[in-house]
C-alpha positions as CSV (number, residue, x, y, z in Angstrom):
1,M,31.4,26.5,-26.0
2,Q,30.5,22.7,-25.7
3,K,30.8,22.9,-21.9
4,L,28.5,26.0,-21.8
5,S,25.8,24.3,-23.9
6,R,26.0,21.2,-21.6
7,L,25.7,23.4,-18.6
8,V,22.7,25.1,-20.0
9,L,21.1,21.8,-21.0
10,A,21.7,20.4,-17.5
11,A,20.3,23.6,-15.8
12,S,17.2,23.5,-18.0
13,A,16.6,19.8,-17.3
14,A,16.9,20.5,-13.5
15,A,14.5,23.4,-13.8
16,L,11.9,21.2,-15.6
17,V,12.2,18.5,-12.9
18,L,11.7,21.0,-10.1
19,L,8.7,22.9,-11.6
20,P,5.4,21.9,-10.1
21,L,2.8,20.2,-12.3
22,P,-0.2,22.3,-13.4
23,P,-3.5,21.3,-11.8
24,V,-5.6,18.9,-13.9
25,A,-9.0,20.2,-14.9
26,L,-12.0,17.9,-14.3
27,A,-14.6,17.2,-16.9
28,Q,-17.4,18.9,-14.9
29,D,-15.4,22.2,-14.9
30,A,-15.5,22.5,-18.7
31,P,-17.5,25.4,-20.1
32,G,-20.4,24.6,-22.3
33,G,-21.1,21.2,-20.8
34,G,-18.5,19.5,-23.0
35,T,-15.8,17.2,-21.7
36,A,-12.4,18.7,-21.6
37,T,-9.3,16.6,-21.5
38,T,-5.9,17.9,-20.4
39,A,-2.6,16.4,-21.3
40,T,-0.4,15.2,-18.5
41,S,3.1,14.2,-18.8
42,P,3.7,10.4,-19.1
43,T,5.8,10.4,-15.9
44,A,3.1,11.9,-13.8
45,A,0.6,9.1,-14.3
46,P,2.6,6.4,-12.4
47,E,3.3,8.8,-9.5
48,T,-0.4,9.6,-9.1
49,A,-1.4,6.0,-9.4
50,A,1.0,5.0,-6.7
51,A,-0.3,7.8,-4.4
52,E,-3.9,6.7,-5.0
53,K,-3.0,3.1,-4.2
54,E,-1.5,4.2,-0.9
55,K,-4.6,6.2,0.0
56,A,-7.0,3.4,-1.0
57,A,-5.2,0.6,0.8
58,P,-6.8,0.0,4.2
59,K,-4.5,0.0,7.1
60,K,-4.3,-3.5,8.7
61,R,-5.1,-3.7,12.3
62,K,-3.6,-6.3,14.6
63,P,-6.2,-8.5,16.3
64,A,-6.9,-7.8,20.0
65,K,-5.1,-10.0,22.4
66,M,-7.2,-12.6,24.1
67,T,-7.2,-13.3,27.8
68,R,-6.3,-16.8,28.9
69,Q,-9.9,-17.6,29.7
70,Q,-11.0,-16.5,26.2
71,E,-8.2,-18.6,24.6
72,I,-9.3,-21.6,26.6
73,D,-13.0,-21.1,25.8
74,R,-12.2,-20.7,22.1
75,S,-10.0,-23.9,22.2
76,I,-12.8,-25.9,23.7
77,D,-15.4,-24.6,21.3
78,R,-13.2,-25.4,18.2
79,G,-11.7,-28.6,19.6
80,T,-8.1,-27.3,19.0
81,V,-5.0,-26.6,21.0
82,P,-3.7,-23.0,21.1
83,A,-0.9,-22.3,18.7
84,R,1.4,-21.0,21.4
85,Y,1.9,-24.5,22.7
86,R,3.2,-25.7,19.3
87,S,6.9,-25.1,20.3
88,S,6.6,-27.4,23.3
89,V,5.5,-30.4,21.3
90,P,8.0,-32.4,19.2
91,K,7.7,-32.0,15.5
92,E,6.8,-35.6,14.8
93,Y,3.6,-35.2,16.8
94,H,2.4,-32.0,15.2
95,Q,0.3,-34.0,12.7
96,Y,-1.7,-35.6,15.5
97,I,-2.6,-32.4,17.3
98,P,-5.2,-30.0,15.9
99,F,-3.4,-26.7,16.6
100,D,-5.5,-23.5,16.5
101,K,-4.8,-21.4,13.3
102,R,-5.0,-17.7,14.1
């Protein structure tokens, strides 16, 4: 009998997890112009907040690659050395060279 009740309990818990959540009514849809509030389960709030953050986060785009001539012109305008040359300069001299920060 104990095993049967545990099985029923496990089956009912699985059924609750698999059931879809009911749609949430918005305040504008309430009859009579009043505000209606609907109760949502406490576990649903973090899931929806995470989904909203993913939608709201802008997708980062990589900057367009510069041509060599554009890189040279930018270096001259800013008075810096392109960062790609950093690996060819010994570490002890990095403080004396104004490397370009991208």
